[in-house]
Backbone bond lengths (Angstrom), bond angles and torsions (degrees), N, CA, C in turn:
res aa  C-N    CA-C-N  psi(-1)  N-CA   C-N-CA  omega(-1)  CA-C   N-CA-C  phi
1 X - - - 1.468 - - 1.527 109.92 -
2 X 1.321 117.16 134.23 1.459 121.42 -179.80 1.524 109.80 -78.05
3 X 1.326 115.82 131.88 1.464 120.17 -179.74 1.517 110.28 -70.07
4 X 1.316 117.07 144.00 1.461 121.96 177.50 1.511 109.33 -81.88
5 X 1.317 116.66 131.79 1.470 121.91 178.86 1.518 108.99 -85.55
6 X 1.327 116.19 100.04 1.463 120.81 -177.54 1.519 112.69 -72.82
7 X 1.364 116.84 -10.29 1.455 119.73 -177.61 1.529 112.08 -90.87
8 X 1.341 116.83 -2.58 1.458 119.15 -177.48 1.524 110.09 -62.83
9 X 1.315 115.31 136.55 1.466 121.14 -179.33 1.516 108.64 -109.06
10 X 1.307 116.37 137.18 1.458 119.98 176.33 1.520 109.98 -61.64
11 X 1.318 115.77 143.56 1.473 120.01 -179.09 1.513 111.78 -58.14
12 X 1.323 116.50 -48.41 1.462 122.86 177.42 1.522 109.14 -132.05
13 X 1.309 116.11 144.14 1.461 122.34 179.46 1.527 109.13 -119.58
14 X 1.332 117.37 157.84 1.471 119.27 174.90 1.531 110.64 -61.37
15 X 1.316 116.71 145.37 1.473 120.71 -177.37 1.516 111.93 -59.42
16 X 1.350 117.10 -33.77 1.466 118.64 -177.08 1.522 112.87 -76.79
17 X 1.341 117.19 2.58 1.461 120.92 173.43 1.524 110.58 -69.72
18 X 1.321 116.84 -25.09 1.455 121.89 -171.12 1.525 110.63 -97.08
19 X 1.340 117.65 130.14 1.465 120.76 -174.97 1.515 114.97 -76.27
20 X 1.330 117.86 -13.71 1.461 119.75 -179.01 1.508 113.62 78.47
21 X 1.334 117.38 23.79 1.465 121.65 -178.95 1.521 112.72 -107.48
22 X 1.323 117.23 -4.87 1.454 120.24 179.62 1.515 111.20 -102.15
23 X 1.326 115.61 -169.35 1.458 122.07 174.42 1.523 108.18 -81.39
24 X 1.321 117.53 123.89 1.457 120.97 176.70 1.533 108.42 -81.66
25 X 1.327 116.52 123.95 1.461 121.44 173.40 1.518 107.47 -107.38
26 X 1.339 116.81 105.50 1.461 123.00 179.65 1.527 107.72 -93.27
27 X 1.331 115.97 113.97 1.463 120.33 -167.42 1.527 111.34 -121.15
28 X 1.319 115.48 125.87 1.457 122.79 172.27 1.534 107.92 -86.20
29 X 1.327 116.64 168.68 1.478 121.07 178.08 1.521 110.82 -108.77
30 X 1.336 117.22 -67.83 1.457 120.38 -175.04 1.535 110.60 -68.59
31 X 1.315 115.50 127.12 1.459 121.11 -177.70 1.512 113.22 84.06
32 X 1.335 117.11 -5.02 1.470 121.75 179.91 1.524 110.08 -119.34
33 X 1.322 117.16 -56.49 1.464 121.44 172.72 1.524 111.31 -103.57
34 X 1.306 117.34 -31.71 1.457 122.85 176.04 1.516 109.01 -100.32
35 X 1.327 116.42 112.16 1.467 119.87 -174.19 1.527 113.25 -107.99
36 X 1.327 118.29 18.19 1.463 119.24 179.87 1.533 109.72 -62.69
37 X 1.321 115.95 140.92 1.470 121.39 -176.33 1.525 109.30 -83.73
38 X 1.314 116.55 86.25 1.462 121.48 -176.46 1.530 110.99 -65.54
39 X 1.333 117.48 -36.93 1.464 119.82 -178.96 1.529 111.18 -62.61
40 X 1.338 116.52 -43.31 1.461 120.26 178.33 1.520 110.23 -64.35
41 X 1.293 117.19 -42.33 1.457 122.06 178.57 1.527 110.55 -58.11
42 X 1.321 116.65 -46.71 1.462 120.18 -177.90 1.527 111.36 -68.05
43 X 1.340 116.39 -37.35 1.484 118.76 176.89 1.523 110.56 -63.35
44 X 1.317 116.63 -42.23 1.473 120.11 179.48 1.527 110.93 -63.11
45 X 1.317 116.33 -37.92 1.460 119.63 179.75 1.531 109.97 -67.88
46 X 1.338 116.56 -40.46 1.471 119.19 179.10 1.523 111.37 -65.68
47 X 1.329 116.64 -26.00 1.465 121.27 179.19 1.522 112.09 -84.77
48 X 1.332 116.74 6.63 1.451 120.29 172.74 1.517 115.73 96.43
49 X 1.342 118.45 3.16 1.458 119.52 -179.70 1.523 110.26 -73.61
50 X 1.328 115.74 150.85 1.461 120.60 178.83 1.524 110.01 -67.24
51 X 1.308 116.45 166.28 1.467 121.82 -178.88 1.521 110.43 -54.79
52 X 1.362 115.97 -45.59 1.463 120.02 -176.44 1.532 111.24 -72.01
53 X 1.325 118.42 -44.27 1.451 120.67 -176.89 1.523 112.87 -71.22
54 X 1.319 115.94 -23.22 1.468 119.40 179.66 1.517 112.55 -74.88
55 X 1.339 117.09 -12.64 1.456 120.23 -177.47 1.525 110.73 -63.17
56 X 1.333 118.07 133.04 1.472 120.68 177.74 1.524 110.10 -64.42
57 X 1.330 117.26 154.13 1.480 119.17 177.21 1.534 110.23 -66.16
58 X 1.309 115.55 153.73 1.465 121.76 179.34 1.530 108.71 -90.74
59 X 1.310 117.15 122.90 1.466 121.90 -178.81 1.522 110.98 -70.56
60 X 1.328 115.55 159.59 1.457 121.24 178.16 1.529 110.98 -59.17
61 X 1.314 115.78 134.93 1.454 120.88 177.96 1.521 114.49 83.34
62 X 1.333 115.92 -4.49 1.471 121.20 -178.01 1.523 109.18 -101.35
63 X 1.314 116.17 145.64 1.460 121.82 175.98 1.520 109.57 -117.19
64 X 1.336 115.95 134.91 1.467 121.44 177.66 1.526 109.05 -98.97
65 X 1.320 114.86 127.67 1.463 119.71 -177.15 1.524 110.62 -132.59
66 X 1.324 114.84 159.58 1.466 121.83 -176.37 1.520 109.66 -107.85
67 X 1.328 115.95 136.58 1.458 121.37 -179.25 1.532 108.50 -126.00
68 X 1.328 114.81 137.50 1.458 120.10 171.99 1.518 107.82 -125.78
69 X 1.329 116.57 121.27 1.453 120.93 -176.32 1.526 110.94 -81.01
70 X 1.323 115.34 171.99 1.463 120.71 179.08 1.530 110.98 -64.10
71 X 1.343 116.67 -21.98 1.468 120.62 178.77 1.527 112.79 -88.95
72 X 1.332 116.25 3.18 1.454 120.55 177.67 1.510 115.46 88.25
73 X 1.347 118.03 1.63 1.456 120.75 177.86 1.527 109.63 -74.25
74 X 1.328 115.83 140.45 1.464 121.06 -177.90 1.530 109.81 -117.44
75 X 1.328 116.13 137.07 1.464 121.50 -178.48 1.530 109.87 -139.57
76 X 1.324 115.25 146.94 1.451 121.18 165.74 1.528 107.81 -99.43
77 X 1.306 116.32 136.04 1.456 120.71 -179.81 1.520 109.69 -133.30
78 X 1.330 115.53 148.34 1.472 122.19 176.48 1.526 108.42 -110.74
79 X 1.322 116.87 124.39 1.457 120.19 179.78 1.525 109.86 -127.91
80 X 1.325 114.83 157.11 1.455 122.74 175.40 1.531 107.43 -105.36
81 X 1.332 118.76 105.82 1.469 120.50 -176.75 1.524 113.31 -57.62
82 X 1.329 117.52 -32.23 1.472 120.10 -179.89 1.525 110.66 -66.44
83 X 1.319 116.88 -38.53 1.475 120.87 178.95 1.517 109.86 -69.19
84 X 1.332 116.51 -43.09 1.462 120.49 179.63 1.521 110.49 -60.12
85 X 1.340 116.55 -43.75 1.461 120.10 179.54 1.525 110.86 -65.18
86 X 1.329 117.30 -41.82 1.462 120.92 -179.86 1.527 110.40 -64.07
87 X 1.329 117.41 -41.78 1.463 121.04 178.45 1.522 110.91 -64.68
88 X 1.329 116.26 -43.32 1.464 120.02 -179.47 1.527 110.12 -61.41
89 X 1.329 116.83 -42.42 1.468 120.78 178.16 1.516 110.77 -64.14
90 X 1.337 116.91 -41.56 1.461 121.15 178.67 1.529 111.19 -59.10
91 X 1.324 116.47 -45.43 1.459 120.33 -178.62 1.529 110.77 -67.05
92 X 1.334 116.20 -40.55 1.464 119.67 -175.63 1.530 113.02 -73.38
93 X 1.321 118.27 -27.90 1.466 120.60 -174.41 1.520 113.74 -103.10
94 X 1.324 117.00 0.06 1.462 121.55 176.03 1.522 108.87 -124.36
95 X 1.300 115.49 164.36 1.459 120.30 178.09 1.527 108.18 -82.10
96 X 1.332 114.66 75.53 1.462 122.14 -173.60 1.525 109.75 -114.64
97 X 1.331 116.19 135.04 1.451 122.97 174.39 1.524 107.22 -109.27
98 X 1.329 116.34 109.92 1.461 122.01 -172.44 1.520 110.46 -86.90
99 X 1.338 115.85 116.87 1.456 121.57 177.35 1.521 110.67 -115.80
100 X 1.311 117.07 122.56 1.467 121.18 179.94 1.531 109.06 -81.46
101 X 1.318 115.67 117.30 1.462 122.21 -178.54 1.519 107.79 -119.31
102 X 1.323 115.34 82.84 1.458 121.59 -168.01 1.521 110.65 -150.06
103 X 1.318 115.53 154.81 1.465 120.15 176.63 1.527 111.67 -66.60
104 X 1.332 118.18 -12.09 1.457 120.83 174.85 1.529 110.77 -66.28
105 X 1.339 117.66 -28.22 1.454 120.42 -178.88 1.524 111.44 55.14
106 X 1.331 118.08 -139.60 1.463 120.84 179.53 1.522 114.39 -62.13
107 X 1.362 116.95 -19.54 1.460 119.97 177.28 1.524 112.77 -67.15
108 X 1.344 116.69 -7.72 1.456 119.11 176.22 1.522 110.61 -62.17
109 X 1.326 117.37 -19.20 1.463 120.86 175.24 1.537 111.05 -55.61
110 X 1.328 115.94 -45.70 1.462 120.04 179.94 1.522 110.86 -65.37
111 X 1.328 116.81 -38.40 1.478 120.91 177.86 1.512 110.59 -61.05
112 X 1.326 117.12 -44.48 1.475 121.46 -178.83 1.526 110.18 -65.18
113 X 1.320 116.54 -47.97 1.462 120.73 -172.74 1.518 112.77 -74.53
114 X 1.330 117.55 -38.30 1.467 120.26 -173.98 1.522 113.53 -95.22
115 X 1.331 116.35 -29.90 1.465 119.37 -176.20 1.524 112.40 -100.32
116 X 1.321 116.55 -38.41 1.458 120.89 -175.21 1.527 112.31 -99.01
117 X 1.345 116.50 2.85 1.473 121.39 -179.57 1.525 111.57 54.96
118 X 1.322 116.39 35.67 1.454 120.67 177.17 1.508 115.46 87.28
119 X 1.320 117.97 -9.46 1.472 119.31 175.88 1.534 108.84 -65.46
120 X 1.319 116.09 152.33 1.463 123.82 -175.91 1.528 111.70 64.94
121 X 1.333 116.51 25.26 1.457 120.36 170.74 1.522 109.59 -74.77
122 X 1.328 115.43 163.48 1.454 120.37 175.39 1.508 115.06 92.78
123 X 1.335 117.27 9.69 1.453 120.38 176.98 1.526 111.26 -96.83
124 X 1.319 116.28 -163.68 1.469 121.13 -179.90 1.521 108.93 -143.61
125 X 1.319 115.91 161.47 1.462 120.84 177.73 1.526 107.69 -84.53
126 X 1.324 115.69 110.61 1.461 122.00 -176.42 1.521 111.72 -75.11
127 X 1.315 116.45 -34.12 1.458 119.87 179.74 1.511 110.41 -162.82
128 X 1.323 116.97 149.23 1.458 122.61 177.29 1.512 109.39 -115.66
129 X 1.312 115.16 147.30 1.470 120.21 -179.53 1.521 110.37 -60.96
130 X 1.324 117.40 127.71 1.472 119.82 -178.41 1.518 110.67 -69.98
131 X 1.334 117.53 159.25 1.464 120.23 177.46 1.516 111.35 -65.64
132 X 1.330 114.69 156.52 1.466 119.49 178.84 1.527 110.55 -68.09
133 X 1.329 114.98 141.99 1.461 121.29 175.68 1.521 107.47 -122.05
134 X 1.319 115.77 114.15 1.475 121.63 -175.64 1.518 111.08 54.24
135 X 1.331 114.88 42.40 1.454 121.41 173.63 1.507 116.05 84.98
136 X 1.332 117.88 1.45 1.469 120.33 -177.41 1.528 110.14 -132.58
137 X 1.337 114.68 153.96 1.459 120.98 175.17 1.525 107.95 -95.15
138 X 1.317 117.15 134.55 1.455 120.37 -178.75 1.525 110.73 -56.06
139 X 1.309 116.63 133.75 1.462 122.09 -178.46 1.530 110.18 -68.39
140 X 1.317 115.03 151.67 1.464 123.14 173.50 1.525 112.95 61.21
141 X 1.323 118.51 31.69 1.457 120.36 179.75 1.526 111.62 -67.17
142 X 1.312 116.46 -29.24 1.465 118.97 -179.89 1.528 110.63 -69.29
143 X 1.327 116.98 -44.08 1.463 119.34 179.76 1.530 110.43 -64.87
144 X 1.316 116.87 -32.86 1.459 120.41 176.37 1.528 110.83 -62.90
145 X 1.349 116.71 -43.20 1.461 120.91 178.84 1.523 110.99 -66.93
146 X 1.329 116.74 -40.31 1.466 120.85 178.09 1.527 110.10 -63.66
147 X 1.318 117.51 -44.04 1.461 121.60 -179.69 1.520 111.49 -60.75
148 X 1.329 117.02 -41.81 1.462 120.92 -177.60 1.521 111.13 -59.30
149 X 1.328 116.79 -36.50 1.465 119.77 -179.54 1.529 111.44 -81.26
150 X 1.332 116.92 -43.96 1.459 120.43 -176.72 1.530 110.84 -65.32
151 X 1.340 118.07 -38.20 1.453 120.18 179.28 1.523 111.95 -64.28
152 X 1.336 116.14 -29.50 1.461 120.71 179.99 1.521 111.86 -81.21
153 X 1.347 116.04 -46.60 1.475 120.40 -173.09 1.519 112.77 -92.49
154 X 1.335 117.80 -27.63 1.462 120.63 -177.92 1.507 113.37 65.05
155 X 1.321 116.91 25.00 1.462 120.05 -175.70 1.537 111.58 -89.30
156 X 1.331 117.26 152.56 1.471 119.25 174.12 1.517 109.94 -64.83
157 X 1.329 116.10 155.86 1.454 118.01 -175.27 1.523 112.44 -146.17
158 X 1.320 113.09 154.69 1.463 123.38 172.45 1.522 106.35 -123.51
159 X 1.320 116.66 130.70 1.464 120.43 -179.91 1.524 108.06 -125.12
160 X 1.327 115.64 123.15 1.463 121.80 177.34 1.523 108.83 -115.76
161 X 1.327 116.71 115.63 1.468 121.63 -177.39 1.523 108.40 -155.26
162 X 1.320 116.05 138.88 1.456 119.59 -175.57 1.524 113.10 -90.07
163 X 1.350 118.33 -11.69 1.459 120.43 -174.96 1.526 114.39 -126.04
164 X 1.330 116.71 -51.85 1.465 118.50 -164.32 1.518 113.58 -71.58
165 X 1.326 118.22 -27.41 1.469 118.50 176.19 1.529 109.05 -63.91
166 X 1.332 115.71 -42.04 1.466 119.70 178.14 1.520 111.13 -64.11
167 X 1.340 117.46 -38.00 1.471 120.58 175.84 1.521 110.12 -61.28
168 X 1.330 116.10 -43.28 1.457 120.43 -179.20 1.506 112.48 -61.40
169 X 1.328 116.74 -36.13 1.467 119.97 -177.95 1.523 112.27 -63.84
170 X 1.310 117.17 -19.76 1.470 119.36 178.88 1.521 111.97 -76.37
171 X 1.335 116.26 -12.80 1.465 120.16 178.48 1.525 109.67 -82.61
172 X 1.323 118.62 133.20 1.472 120.88 -176.22 1.531 113.09 -65.11
173 X 1.331 118.11 -22.96 1.467 120.27 -178.56 1.528 112.69 -107.21
174 X 1.327 115.91 20.02 1.462 120.21 -177.81 1.523 112.00 -55.97
175 X 1.317 116.97 -45.74 1.455 120.98 -177.32 1.522 114.31 -70.46
176 X 1.338 117.46 -11.21 1.458 121.23 179.49 1.522 112.79 -91.44
177 X 1.344 116.49 -1.56 1.461 120.02 -179.07 1.523 109.81 -60.40
178 X 1.331 116.57 139.63 1.460 121.60 -177.97 1.530 113.13 -62.36
179 X 1.315 117.43 -19.96 1.471 118.66 179.90 1.530 111.14 -64.00
180 X 1.321 117.67 -20.59 1.461 120.38 -177.64 1.529 113.11 -88.06
181 X 1.340 117.02 4.49 1.459 119.69 178.56 1.526 112.05 -83.57
182 X 1.346 117.81 -7.37 1.462 121.48 175.90 1.532 108.28 -115.73
183 X 1.328 116.34 165.72 1.465 120.51 179.96 1.525 109.20 -59.88
184 X 1.324 115.63 136.20 1.456 118.85 -175.35 1.524 110.92 -155.05
185 X 1.323 113.66 166.17 1.460 121.47 178.18 1.528 107.38 -148.49
186 X 1.337 116.71 133.47 1.457 120.26 178.13 1.525 109.35 -120.10
187 X 1.321 115.57 137.71 1.460 122.57 178.88 1.526 108.27 -125.05
188 X 1.336 115.90 128.91 1.459 121.72 -177.37 1.533 109.52 -124.15
189 X 1.328 117.45 79.57 1.465 119.75 -176.77 1.529 112.16 -70.51
190 X 1.317 115.84 154.39 1.461 120.10 170.92 1.525 107.33 -67.36
191 X 1.338 118.61 132.48 1.467 120.73 -171.35 1.522 115.28 -61.68
192 X 1.336 118.32 -26.13 1.463 119.76 178.70 1.532 111.96 -93.34
193 X 1.324 115.77 6.22 1.470 121.23 176.08 1.520 110.18 -116.90
194 X 1.336 116.20 -45.80 1.454 120.99 -178.48 1.517 111.81 76.42
195 X 1.316 115.30 -174.61 1.461 120.02 176.94 1.519 110.93 -62.05
196 X 1.321 115.50 150.54 1.457 121.68 178.63 1.521 109.51 -118.51
197 X 1.319 115.53 168.31 1.468 120.81 176.22 1.520 109.96 -60.95
198 X 1.335 117.15 -34.94 1.470 120.41 177.77 1.531 110.74 -64.58
199 X 1.336 117.12 -35.87 1.463 120.25 176.88 1.523 110.64 -62.85
200 X 1.325 116.51 -41.65 1.465 119.77 179.28 1.520 110.42 -66.76
201 X 1.328 117.01 -36.52 1.474 119.99 176.05 1.523 110.39 -62.31
202 X 1.341 117.24 -36.38 1.466 120.58 176.96 1.522 110.40 -65.98
203 X 1.335 117.75 -36.52 1.467 120.74 175.07 1.526 110.62 -61.28
204 X 1.324 115.93 -41.14 1.474 120.58 178.70 1.527 110.22 -60.14
205 X 1.327 116.21 -44.00 1.470 119.63 179.72 1.517 110.75 -64.01
206 X 1.328 116.47 -39.01 1.456 120.17 177.85 1.529 110.43 -62.19
207 X 1.335 117.45 -45.59 1.461 121.15 -179.74 1.523 110.83 -62.45
208 X 1.332 116.19 -40.47 1.464 120.42 -179.49 1.523 110.97 -65.30
209 X 1.314 117.46 -29.84 1.472 120.92 -177.06 1.521 112.71 -73.52
210 X 1.329 116.70 -15.91 1.458 120.31 -176.35 1.522 111.41 -84.51
211 X 1.327 116.31 166.32 1.453 121.32 178.27 1.516 110.45 -60.58
212 X 1.332 115.93 152.53 1.452 120.61 -176.84 1.523 111.66 -61.56
213 X 1.323 117.78 -23.64 1.450 120.36 178.83 1.515 113.55 -70.91
214 X 1.336 117.27 -14.00 1.447 120.56 -178.13 1.523 111.24 -118.68
215 X 1.325 117.73 -30.83 1.453 120.87 -172.49 1.503 115.48 -78.82
216 X 1.319 118.42 -109.54 1.454 121.74 -173.18 1.518 112.22 -65.65
217 X 1.333 115.34 147.29 1.449 119.56 173.35 1.523 108.94 -68.26
218 X 1.322 116.63 140.69 1.452 120.87 -179.92 1.507 112.37 -86.28
219 X 1.333 115.23 -172.69 1.461 120.39 -178.11 1.516 111.69 -70.54
220 X 1.334 118.24 -25.68 1.460 122.82 -174.97 1.528 109.66 -117.46
221 X 1.335 116.34 131.09 1.454 120.49 179.19 1.531 111.35 -69.66
222 X 1.338 117.75 -26.66 1.455 121.21 -175.63 1.519 112.69 -74.35
223 X 1.332 116.87 -36.05 1.458 119.82 -177.62 1.520 111.61 -177.93
224 X 1.326 116.11 -165.66 1.463 122.48 -177.80 1.531 109.10 -93.45
225 X 1.327 116.06 127.14 1.463 120.85 -173.91 1.528 111.77 -76.43
226 X 1.324 114.45 165.50 1.473 120.41 179.54 1.516 110.78 -58.89
227 X 1.341 117.12 -42.11 1.463 120.40 -179.76 1.526 111.03 -62.37
228 X 1.339 116.45 -40.28 1.461 120.11 179.67 1.526 110.75 -67.84
229 X 1.328 116.92 -38.87 1.458 120.61 178.49 1.524 110.95 -62.95
230 X 1.338 117.36 -45.42 1.461 121.27 179.05 1.533 110.89 -61.62
231 X 1.343 116.39 -42.67 1.460 120.42 -179.34 1.526 111.36 -66.35
232 X 1.329 116.56 -35.07 1.461 120.66 -177.14 1.521 111.86 -72.86
233 X 1.339 117.21 -45.45 1.464 119.92 -169.40 1.528 114.32 -96.00
234 X 1.327 118.44 -29.90 1.457 118.94 -179.94 1.515 111.73 54.07
235 X 1.349 117.62 -120.40 1.467 122.11 -178.31 1.526 112.71 -67.69
236 X 1.324 117.59 -17.12 1.468 120.98 179.90 1.521 112.36 -85.02
237 X 1.325 116.66 0.88 1.463 119.67 -175.73 1.528 113.06 -56.47
238 X 1.359 120.09 -44.91 1.472 118.92 179.71 1.529 112.92 -58.45
239 X 1.331 117.19 -35.67 1.465 119.95 178.49 1.524 110.79 -63.94
240 X 1.331 115.33 -43.25 1.461 119.10 179.11 1.519 110.95 -66.50
241 X 1.336 117.07 -41.03 1.464 120.58 179.85 1.528 110.89 -61.85
242 X 1.326 116.67 -39.88 1.468 120.18 177.74 1.528 110.14 -65.39
243 X 1.303 116.63 -40.33 1.477 121.19 179.13 1.521 111.36 -63.61
244 X 1.347 116.44 -32.75 1.453 121.48 -175.85 1.527 113.82 -80.14
245 X 1.319 118.31 -9.34 1.459 119.73 -179.00 1.535 110.02 -58.65
246 X 1.305 115.04 128.78 1.455 119.91 -178.82 1.521 113.80 92.59
247 X 1.349 117.47 -11.66 1.460 120.84 178.81 1.529 110.12 -85.38
248 X 1.310 117.48 147.25 1.456 122.44 177.75 1.521 110.01 -77.73
249 X 1.321 116.42 134.25 1.466 121.98 177.67 1.524 109.38 -105.98
250 X 1.323 116.02 154.91 1.458 120.32 175.65 1.518 110.89 -94.33
251 X 1.321 116.23 158.93 1.465 121.64 176.90 1.519 108.21 -125.66
252 X 1.326 115.48 115.52 1.454 121.98 179.52 1.526 108.73 -100.88
253 X 1.334 120.05 132.35 1.463 122.18 179.41 1.519 112.93 -58.09
254 X 1.341 115.95 -28.71 1.476 119.87 -176.60 1.525 112.28 -93.75
255 X 1.340 117.80 -39.67 1.467 121.34 -170.60 1.531 113.45 -109.83
256 X 1.319 117.93 -1.37 1.463 120.11 179.62 1.513 111.72 78.52
257 X 1.325 116.76 -148.52 1.465 121.77 -177.34 1.533 109.41 -69.77
258 X 1.337 115.47 132.89 1.466 120.57 179.56 1.522 108.99 -131.18
259 X 1.329 115.27 156.54 1.460 122.74 175.78 1.518 108.29 -95.09
260 X 1.315 116.56 128.30 1.462 118.97 177.43 1.533 109.27 -62.73
261 X 1.334 115.92 138.78 1.464 119.98 -174.43 1.519 112.49 -65.17
262 X 1.327 117.53 -28.40 1.464 119.28 176.60 1.528 110.77 -63.63
263 X 1.339 116.93 -38.23 1.470 119.83 177.73 1.528 110.57 -68.70
264 X 1.325 116.09 -41.55 1.470 119.66 179.64 1.514 110.18 -61.78
265 X 1.330 117.17 -44.30 1.467 120.24 179.90 1.526 110.64 -63.91
266 X 1.342 116.63 -38.72 1.463 120.16 179.09 1.520 111.48 -61.03
267 X 1.332 116.18 -41.37 1.464 119.68 178.16 1.529 110.64 -65.32
268 X 1.322 116.14 -44.95 1.469 120.25 -176.32 1.527 111.99 -66.60
269 X 1.334 116.40 -30.29 1.463 119.49 -178.59 1.521 112.84 -97.67
270 X 1.357 116.48 0.31 1.449 120.18 177.62 1.491 115.25 80.89
271 X 1.335 117.37 16.66 1.459 120.69 -179.95 1.530 108.94 -106.35
272 X 1.267 117.24 134.55 1.463 122.64 177.91 1.518 108.33 -99.90
273 X 1.338 119.11 124.80 1.459 120.20 -179.24 1.520 111.02 -55.48
274 X 1.333 114.54 133.32 1.464 119.81 177.30 1.512 113.94 85.12
275 X 1.346 118.17 -4.48 1.464 120.57 -176.83 1.525 112.14 -119.59
276 X 1.346 117.55 0.61 1.462 118.40 -178.89 1.511 110.54 -126.88
């Protein structure tokens, strides 16, 4: 009998699975993880080259893979396995909530399963491309989806997109958007290069710079342990203990009494649960 792998993670999870207490990683696909030069391909096709000969050359270290979506659409994509592995490690070792913010929408499932071999599983679809209105797609739909979540959760975020951030910068009030009132990081890769390992290292530095209640995963999945609380607060511990009076604590069989991370984040950000 084949053993059941209890560690298997679903490719995509419902959005409400995520509490909104970690770092939101809003990730595009084309031009970010998929770096195939579509413009060159289309120019070659217009110049009369066959489907196969029009394909752009594959850069060193890049792998070209084929994807077929649930709707039967077929795509060739170029990915950098080193970047995919680095991103997967970043998500797994930090308190990161991965939201796919891409025109692929729910079809990103096929991209994850067929192109990434299941890496970067366990995220959710943050937003789907809206239908065309009079032949056009509404501009800045991705930032609208990001704003809707950030305004609700108030969580720090990282956004990687090769086009829409640049579109947003053309708006005179771009910098006044409420999404910029929390800690954030934006990455705008060149579309024929995509994210790099150095970009992922920058994400790591960003996560490390945040409070322990949001950044690295602790020793206990249930909450923050007593040892971690003592190390974090030091002389401020009595203040935190007074703040916690009346709050519900968790009990872990391995680590004993723990503080729920949502409560810890509320204290660190000055928000009292139920009062803001």
